C-alpha positions, 0 to 999 in steps of 0.5 A: 420588567420582571418575567412572570416566572421570576415573580412566582411564589417559589422564586420570590422565596428562594433562599428563605428556607420557608417550608413548602406548606408556607409557600402553598398557604396550607394554613389559610382559614378559607380556600386558596391563594392565586398569586401572580401578575395578571391574575386580576383578569381571572376574577370572572373565571373564578366567580363563574367556577364558584357557580355564581350568577350575580356578583357584588363588588365592594370597594372604595371611591379611590379604587373606583377612580383609578379604574380598577372597579371598572376593570373588575366589572369587565372581567366578571361580565365577560364570564357571563355574570351580572354585577352590582357595585358598592364603592363607598367604603370609608377608611376604618369602616364602621357599622354604617359602611356595612349597613349601606353595603348590605342594603345594596346587596339585598336589593340586588340579590347577589350570590357572590361578593368580591372585595376589591381594595385595601383592608377596609374594603375587604373587611366591609365585604366580610361584614356584609357577608355576615349580616346578609346571610345570618341577619342581625348586626355586627355586634352579634358577631363580635367574637369568634364563630358566632354565625350559624348559617353558611355565607356567600363565597368571597373573592378577596382582591387586595390592592395594598400590601398591608392588612393581610385581610385576604388571608384572615377570617376576621372583619374589623368593624368599628361601632359607628357610635362608640368607635369601639373596634369589633373583631368579628371572626368566623372561618365561613367569612374567610375568602374562598379565593384570594387573588394577589396581583402585584400589578394592582399595587403599583398605583398606590400613592407613596404614603399608602405604600409606606403606611401599609408596608410598615403595618405589614412589618408590624404584623410579621414581628408581633406574630413572631413573638406573641404568646399564641405563636406556634411553629406553624405561625412562626414560619409564616411570620419569618417568611413575611419579615424576610420579604417585607424587610427587603421589599419596602426599601425597594418600593420606596426607592422605585415605586414601579419595581414590580418584583419589590411590589410582589415581595411586599404583597406576598409578605403581607399575605404571609403576615396575615396568615400568621395573624390568623394562626396566632395573634398580635401584641402591644404594638397594635394595642398602643397604636389604636388609641393614638389613632382614635385621639389624634387621627394619626393614620394606623400605619404611622401610629404602629410604626412609631410604636414598634421600635420601642415595643421591640426594645421592651419585649426583648427584655424577655430572653426567649423573645430576644432570641427570636428577634435575633433569628429574624435579624442579626443586628439591632432590630429597633434600629433597623425599624427606625431605618425602615421608617426613615426610608418610608418618610415615617420616622416620627416620634409621638411628640412629632405627631402631636401627642401630649405627655400628660395624655399618656396615662389615659392612652396607656389605660386604653391600650391595656384594655385593647384585645391584642394586649393580652397576647403580648409575650410579656404581660403588661398593665397600664403602667408598663404601657405608659413606659413604652409610650414615654419611650416613643415620645422621642 
């Protein structure tokens, strides 16, 4: 077992040449990050310090099943607060999830929200906060800074190393009827405190570790080159890639390697901070239609696309230089190696995608919000070419 000191942010980032302001998460949209093994036990103290009396825990059945929700209740009640639980979040949450969560929150008159789980739980917690404090529906907040009233304090506790939602002001919620994904962003919705405890990620099933890890890697690489990148966002992207590139192989080989788990969780949080300060690209815009039409898990869909996305984007000389700074060798080949280690090295054809559906997928991908931030401007024809390259 690694010592707590060896799992500090400083020790994990030793040799990365990351600026102190990256290590200190100085560009978060909200409050602060509390990182380290055992930090989960401090959730009650954090809630009490925020002046709360009644906390709502937002989670999912899987997290409840492994006992994490029960532990959170114990910690929060131990600090003298009341607790209400909503543990029915579904993967890729919809407006139905948010509405059900809001109903529980209203009845209980909570004054603080604790998001505990993967990105779905954290996004539902944020979505609930929008409606509970500002009224209306999620459609009213589709965009940026559309909430007028203050929101409740939010403590975000990720149990996966993927979305980086704990470091972002956006809630990604799908319309339950149309399935359109709505990105609802407001700095008031960002976590007041993000508690990152690597021990919480050890219980992740291998497939979840793989899918969320590859998603985080895609976040690091897309933010590094998107047309909204800046010197600030790039430093978070670079640190994220360095940690994730090293950590993923470690956690796949040895799931209980707490140092590798810590690298993954910290890397995912850095990548989430990079998203908050820049944007994604066509890796995600191409992945979403594949998930929508074929039910492919998001991490797998984006993982299959990323080697071809990198190959496409490096046709731009400036982007190619950035990729070479991140990785001296063949980056698309490195991604394929990582996919192999994660048992995710599948082509689109392997995933059941038919070649005659590619024009439709490309049309939909071109309309995705993130497509406009790709470093090379794309249209449906260009994206169809990327899809065809990913068919295998």
